[in-house]
N, CA, C and O of each residue as an XYZ file, in Angstrom:
464
protein
N      16.267     42.531     36.594
C      15.820     43.895     36.729
C      14.379     43.978     36.256
O      14.069     43.630     35.117
N      13.510     44.436     37.128
C      12.097     44.467     36.830
C      11.748     45.664     35.961
O      11.049     45.507     34.960
N      12.196     46.807     36.300
C      11.887     48.005     35.532
C      12.340     49.235     36.296
O      12.800     49.137     37.434
N      12.209     50.389     35.666
C      12.612     51.631     36.293
C      11.377     52.388     36.731
O      10.294     52.228     36.168
N      11.562     53.216     37.747
C      10.478     54.082     38.174
C      10.620     55.403     37.454
O      11.727     55.925     37.325
N       9.527     55.942     36.990
C       9.578     57.232     36.313
C       8.331     58.021     36.674
O       7.334     57.464     37.135
N       8.407     59.323     36.456
C       7.295     60.210     36.730
C       6.415     60.246     35.498
O       6.908     60.450     34.389
N       5.129     60.051     35.676
C       4.206     59.968     34.556
C       2.999     60.831     34.843
O       2.464     60.807     35.952
N       2.569     61.587     33.862
C       1.349     62.371     33.999
C       0.274     61.660     33.199
O       0.443     61.394     32.009
N      -0.824     61.357     33.857
C      -1.912     60.605     33.244
C      -2.989     61.597     32.837
O      -3.012     62.716     33.349
N      -3.869     61.223     31.944
C      -4.984     62.079     31.542
C      -5.746     62.516     32.776
O      -5.887     61.749     33.728
N      -6.214     63.687     32.765
C      -6.964     64.201     33.899
C      -6.078     64.962     34.861
O      -6.566     65.454     35.879
N      -4.787     65.077     34.574
C      -3.906     65.884     35.390
C      -3.269     65.170     36.549
O      -2.450     65.778     37.238
N      -3.585     63.933     36.810
C      -2.955     63.238     37.931
C      -1.552     62.835     37.540
O      -1.280     62.551     36.374
N      -0.688     62.811     38.488
C       0.669     62.379     38.203
C       1.150     61.509     39.350
O       0.573     61.535     40.437
N       2.184     60.754     39.117
C       2.720     59.908     40.165
C       3.845     59.050     39.623
O       4.167     59.078     38.435
N       4.434     58.283     40.535
C       5.511     57.393     40.121
C       4.905     56.083     39.622
O       4.053     55.476     40.271
N       5.358     55.686     38.489
C       4.837     54.465     37.871
C       6.034     53.614     37.483
O       7.058     54.125     37.030
N       5.889     52.299     37.670
C       6.970     51.401     37.276
C       6.845     51.107     35.791
O       5.820     50.606     35.328
N       7.912     51.428     35.042
C       7.922     51.164     33.602
C       8.471     49.759     33.372
O       9.481     49.369     33.957
N       7.818     49.042     32.548
C       8.313     47.709     32.190
C       9.039     47.812     30.856
O       8.794     48.720     30.062
N       9.913     46.886     30.634
C      10.678     46.882     29.388
C       9.732     46.555     28.237
O       8.998     45.567     28.285
N       9.756     47.383     27.217
C       8.884     47.195     26.068
C       9.446     46.122     25.148
O      10.643     46.118     24.858
N       8.604     45.223     24.693
C       9.040     44.200     23.738
C       9.200     44.832     22.373
O       8.460     45.741     21.998
N      10.162     44.343     21.650
C      10.347     44.848     20.303
C       9.187     44.370     19.437
O       8.689     43.262     19.638
N       8.751     45.176     18.488
C       7.682     44.722     17.598
C       8.139     43.502     16.786
O       9.335     43.264     16.613
N       7.175     42.754     16.305
C       7.475     41.503     15.608
C       8.342     41.735     14.374
O       9.172     40.888     14.043
N       8.172     42.844     13.701
C       8.942     43.076     12.483
C      10.394     43.423     12.771
O      11.212     43.424     11.851
N      10.741     43.720     14.027
C      12.128     44.007     14.378
C      12.900     42.753     14.777
O      14.129     42.772     14.828
N      12.197     41.682     15.056
C      12.863     40.463     15.499
C      13.576     39.795     14.331
O      13.220     39.984     13.168
N      14.572     39.025     14.666
C      15.319     38.317     13.632
C      14.440     37.237     13.012
O      13.767     36.486     13.717
N      14.454     37.172     11.707
C      13.664     36.192     10.972
C      14.632     35.137     10.443
O      15.642     35.480      9.829
N      14.335     33.855     10.674
C      15.241     32.833     10.145
C      15.233     32.877      8.614
O      14.180     33.008      7.989
N      16.388     32.767      8.045
C      16.515     32.815      6.593
C      16.186     31.442      6.003
O      16.680     30.423      6.484
N      15.349     31.417      4.957
C      15.039     30.123      4.334
C      16.266     29.574      3.626
O      17.095     30.324      3.110
N      16.363     28.261      3.612
C      17.500     27.591      2.972
C      16.993     26.885      1.723
O      16.791     25.671      1.711
N      16.792     27.679      0.669
C      16.217     27.130     -0.554
C      17.158     26.186     -1.275
O      16.717     25.200     -1.864
N      18.446     26.476     -1.236
C      19.382     25.733     -2.059
C      20.208     24.731     -1.261
O      21.229     24.246     -1.748
N      19.784     24.419     -0.054
C      20.507     23.448      0.757
C      20.069     22.049      0.349
O      18.873     21.759      0.306
N      21.010     21.200      0.056
C      20.702     19.838     -0.384
C      20.405     18.956      0.810
O      21.201     18.861      1.744
N      19.268     18.324      0.770
C      18.885     17.383      1.818
C      19.295     15.979      1.393
O      19.498     15.729      0.204
N      19.421     15.058      2.350
C      19.765     13.683      1.957
C      18.615     13.036      1.183
O      17.445     13.352      1.399
N      18.967     12.141      0.293
C      17.952     11.460     -0.509
C      17.091     10.572      0.379
O      17.606      9.925      1.291
N      15.778     10.532      0.121
C      14.922      9.629      0.891
C      15.190      8.186      0.464
O      15.705      7.950     -0.629
N      14.848      7.232      1.311
C      15.038      5.831      0.910
C      14.098      5.493     -0.246
O      13.023      6.085     -0.351
N      14.473      4.567     -1.105
C      13.602      4.223     -2.231
C      12.291      3.606     -1.749
O      12.264      2.850     -0.778
N      11.216      3.941     -2.439
C       9.907      3.411     -2.084
C       9.823      1.943     -2.492
O      10.298      1.552     -3.558
N       9.221      1.153     -1.642
C       9.039     -0.266     -1.945
C       7.644     -0.429     -2.548
O       6.636     -0.373     -1.843
N       7.608     -0.631     -3.860
C       6.347     -0.730     -4.583
C       6.330     -2.046     -5.332
O       7.308     -2.408     -5.987
N       5.235     -2.752     -5.238
C       5.069     -3.969     -6.017
C       4.491     -3.559     -7.365
O       3.287     -3.342     -7.497
N       5.359     -3.456     -8.356
C       4.968     -2.935     -9.664
C       3.944     -3.827    -10.353
O       3.061     -3.328    -11.049
N       4.049     -5.118    -10.170
C       3.123     -6.039    -10.838
C       1.713     -5.848    -10.302
O       0.763     -5.760    -11.080
N       1.565     -5.782     -8.984
C       0.241     -5.583     -8.390
C      -0.352     -4.257     -8.833
O      -1.544     -4.170     -9.128
N       0.474     -3.237     -8.878
C       0.008     -1.913     -9.281
C      -0.491     -1.914    -10.724
O      -1.568     -1.388    -11.005
N       0.270     -2.492    -11.627
C      -0.127     -2.473    -13.030
C      -1.283     -3.425    -13.321
O      -2.114     -3.140    -14.183
N      -1.345     -4.544    -12.620
C      -2.487     -5.450    -12.808
C      -3.774     -4.765    -12.362
O      -4.811     -4.894    -13.012
N      -3.703     -4.046    -11.260
C      -4.888     -3.322    -10.779
C      -5.337     -2.286    -11.804
O      -6.530     -2.171    -12.088
N      -4.397     -1.539    -12.356
C      -4.749     -0.548    -13.370
C      -5.321     -1.172    -14.621
O      -6.241     -0.620    -15.225
N      -4.793     -2.311    -15.018
C      -5.295     -2.995    -16.217
C      -6.708     -3.527    -15.980
O      -7.539     -3.505    -16.888
N      -6.979     -4.000    -14.776
C      -8.342     -4.458    -14.447
C      -9.322     -3.290    -14.516
O     -10.448     -3.447    -14.987
N      -8.895     -2.131    -14.049
C      -9.759     -0.947    -14.128
C     -10.055     -0.607    -15.591
O     -11.187     -0.261    -15.927
N      -9.044     -0.702    -16.461
C      -9.273     -0.450    -17.879
C     -10.213     -1.500    -18.481
O     -11.028     -1.171    -19.343
N     -10.112     -2.752    -18.041
C     -11.007     -3.795    -18.556
C     -12.449     -3.511    -18.158
O     -13.368     -3.690    -18.957
N     -12.644     -3.068    -16.921
C     -14.007     -2.713    -16.474
C     -14.520     -1.525    -17.279
O     -15.679     -1.501    -17.694
N     -13.645     -0.530    -17.499
C     -14.047      0.636    -18.289
C     -14.412      0.231    -19.712
O     -15.343      0.786    -20.296
N     -13.686     -0.733    -20.275
C     -13.992     -1.209    -21.629
C     -15.369     -1.856    -21.668
O     -16.137     -1.631    -22.604
N     -15.683     -2.657    -20.657
C     -17.001     -3.307    -20.609
C     -18.114     -2.261    -20.466
O     -19.151     -2.367    -21.120
N     -17.903     -1.265    -19.621
C     -18.928     -0.229    -19.422
C     -19.133      0.566    -20.707
O     -20.270      0.840    -21.091
N     -18.048      0.935    -21.369
C     -18.168      1.696    -22.618
C     -18.836      0.840    -23.697
O     -19.623      1.361    -24.488
N     -18.539     -0.453    -23.746
C     -19.177     -1.334    -24.731
C     -20.690     -1.367    -24.525
O     -21.454     -1.318    -25.489
N     -21.116     -1.448    -23.274
C     -22.555     -1.439    -22.984
C     -23.159     -0.096    -23.383
O     -24.252     -0.058    -23.947
N     -22.463      1.007    -23.099
C     -22.987      2.324    -23.457
C     -23.039      2.524    -24.972
O     -23.906      3.242    -25.468
N     -22.119      1.897    -25.711
C     -22.162      1.987    -27.175
C     -23.362      1.226    -27.713
O     -24.034      1.689    -28.635
N     -23.633      0.054    -27.137
C     -24.783     -0.743    -27.581
C     -26.083      0.011    -27.337
O     -26.998     -0.045    -28.159
N     -26.168      0.714    -26.215
C     -27.391      1.475    -25.919
C     -27.446      2.783    -26.698
O     -28.489      3.436    -26.729
N     -26.345      3.177    -27.325
C     -26.330      4.396    -28.126
C     -26.062      5.651    -27.316
O     -26.309      6.751    -27.810
N     -25.569      5.533    -26.094
C     -25.349      6.695    -25.237
C     -24.043      7.428    -25.545
O     -23.947      8.636    -25.330
N     -23.032      6.703    -26.049
C     -21.741      7.341    -26.336
C     -21.258      6.931    -27.723
O     -21.785      6.012    -28.350
N     -20.226      7.656    -28.177
C     -19.636      7.400    -29.486
C     -18.676      6.200    -29.397
O     -18.102      5.936    -28.340
N     -18.514      5.498    -30.489
C     -17.663      4.307    -30.515
C     -16.184      4.646    -30.395
O     -15.378      3.752    -30.136
N     -15.803      5.903    -30.574
C     -14.394      6.299    -30.482
C     -13.859      6.116    -29.057
O     -12.653      5.962    -28.866
N     -14.733      6.133    -28.075
C     -14.275      5.943    -26.693
C     -13.733      4.536    -26.461
O     -12.908      4.323    -25.572
N     -14.192      3.586    -27.254
C     -13.700      2.224    -27.107
C     -12.221      2.134    -27.476
O     -11.489      1.323    -26.908
N     -11.775      2.965    -28.427
C     -10.354      2.998    -28.792
C      -9.489      3.429    -27.602
O      -8.393      2.904    -27.401
N      -9.985      4.380    -26.823
C      -9.242      4.844    -25.642
C      -9.110      3.705    -24.634
O      -8.051      3.519    -24.034
N     -10.178      2.952    -24.452
C     -10.129      1.830    -23.500
C      -9.173      0.738    -23.976
O      -8.443      0.155    -23.174
N      -9.178      0.459    -25.286
C      -8.246     -0.534    -25.810
C      -6.802     -0.071    -25.655
O      -5.919     -0.880    -25.371
N      -6.557      1.213    -25.836
C      -5.208      1.743    -25.638
C      -4.789      1.600    -24.180
O      -3.638      1.267    -23.898
N      -5.704      1.847    -23.259
C      -5.399      1.666    -21.836
C      -5.090      0.218    -21.506
O      -4.176     -0.067    -20.734
N      -5.858     -0.703    -22.096
C      -5.586     -2.132    -21.885
C      -4.221     -2.521    -22.446
O      -3.472     -3.258    -21.805
N      -3.898     -2.029    -23.635
C      -2.609     -2.372    -24.257
C      -1.452     -1.849    -23.406
O      -0.471     -2.558    -23.181
N      -1.570     -0.617    -22.937
C      -0.498     -0.073    -22.081
C      -0.408     -0.840    -20.766
O       0.683     -1.022    -20.226
N      -1.549     -1.290    -20.250
C      -1.539     -2.073    -19.020
C      -0.826     -3.401    -19.187
O      -0.076     -3.820    -18.306
N      -1.056     -4.069    -20.317
C      -0.386     -5.348    -20.577
C       1.120     -5.128    -20.708
O       1.910     -5.907    -20.176
N       1.520     -4.064    -21.419
C       2.952     -3.749    -21.526
C       3.540     -3.417    -20.151
O       4.671     -3.799    -19.853
N       2.787     -2.718    -19.325
C       3.275     -2.355    -17.990
C       3.411     -3.582    -17.092
O       4.306     -3.634    -16.248
N       2.539     -4.562    -17.266
C       2.669     -5.797    -16.486
C       3.973     -6.502    -16.861
O       4.688     -6.988    -15.984
N       4.284     -6.559    -18.148
C       5.556     -7.145    -18.576
C       6.744     -6.383    -18.003
O       7.716     -6.986    -17.547
N       6.661     -5.046    -18.029
C       7.729     -4.225    -17.442
C       7.831     -4.490    -15.938
O       8.933     -4.511    -15.390
N       6.700     -4.692    -15.270
C       6.697     -4.942    -13.830
C       7.423     -6.224    -13.466
O       8.151     -6.273    -12.474
N       7.222     -7.280    -14.282
C       7.938     -8.532    -14.010
C       9.445     -8.352    -14.149
O      10.214     -8.859    -13.331
N       9.870     -7.624    -15.196
C      11.298     -7.365    -15.380
C      11.830     -6.531    -14.219
O      12.910     -6.806    -13.698
N      11.082     -5.527    -13.819
C      11.491     -4.648    -12.717
C      11.641     -5.431    -11.403
O      12.607     -5.237    -10.665
N      10.693     -6.300    -11.128
C      10.758     -7.098     -9.896
C      11.952     -8.056     -9.931
O      12.619     -8.252     -8.915
N      12.220     -8.649    -11.086
C      13.345     -9.580    -11.193
C      14.665     -8.837    -10.972
O      15.558     -9.345    -10.293
N      14.789     -7.637    -11.545
C      16.016     -6.855    -11.362
C      16.162     -6.369     -9.926
O      17.278     -6.247     -9.421
N      15.053     -6.094     -9.275
C      15.117     -5.612     -7.887
C      15.589     -6.719     -6.942
O      16.224     -6.432     -5.928
N      15.289     -7.970     -7.262
C      15.715     -9.082     -6.412
C      17.210     -9.318     -6.516
O      17.815     -9.888     -5.608
N      17.806     -8.887     -7.610
C      19.255     -9.072     -7.775
C      19.552    -10.325     -8.553
O      18.646    -11.065     -8.936
N      20.857    -10.568     -8.792
C      21.238    -11.751     -9.564
C      20.965    -13.034     -8.771
O      20.983    -13.050     -7.540
N      20.717    -14.087     -9.512
C      20.469    -15.387     -8.865
C      21.772    -15.935     -8.323
O      22.842    -15.719     -8.891
N      21.661    -16.645     -7.220
C      22.861    -17.307     -6.698
C      23.062    -18.632     -7.436
O      22.137    -19.130     -8.077
N      24.242    -19.193     -7.349
C      24.577    -20.424     -8.062
C      23.753    -21.611     -7.542
O      23.450    -22.530     -8.302
N      23.389    -21.596     -6.249
C      22.648    -22.716     -5.687
C      21.191    -22.728     -6.127
O      20.537    -23.767     -6.044
N      20.662    -21.584     -6.599
C      19.259    -21.520     -7.001
C      19.054    -22.044     -8.411
O      17.915    -22.309     -8.796
N      20.125    -22.207     -9.206
C      19.976    -22.654    -10.588
C      19.658    -24.085    -10.661
O      19.498    -24.627    -11.755
């Protein structure tokens, strides 16, 4: 069905038969999909991360930062307390490398009898 014919008076006093088209509902009258805030989605697959490479890279960055801060301390540009922060970063990096080796070994699973 295209539309109905109706009598319409237009500005200026003219009148005539005009085909009326079906009016669309305004956007605020349309159905809005309800958000599903509390719907549980399936868990994503675990990320494959090489923990040792990641922590070694971070520890190298701390070593470079330690060298830069040492040079800046010698030139007198910064306070010596910043060197403590760099040493703490290096210490945490070394501990993280040890954790990375344990993590990688556990991720591989138990050894088979033939590998011993």
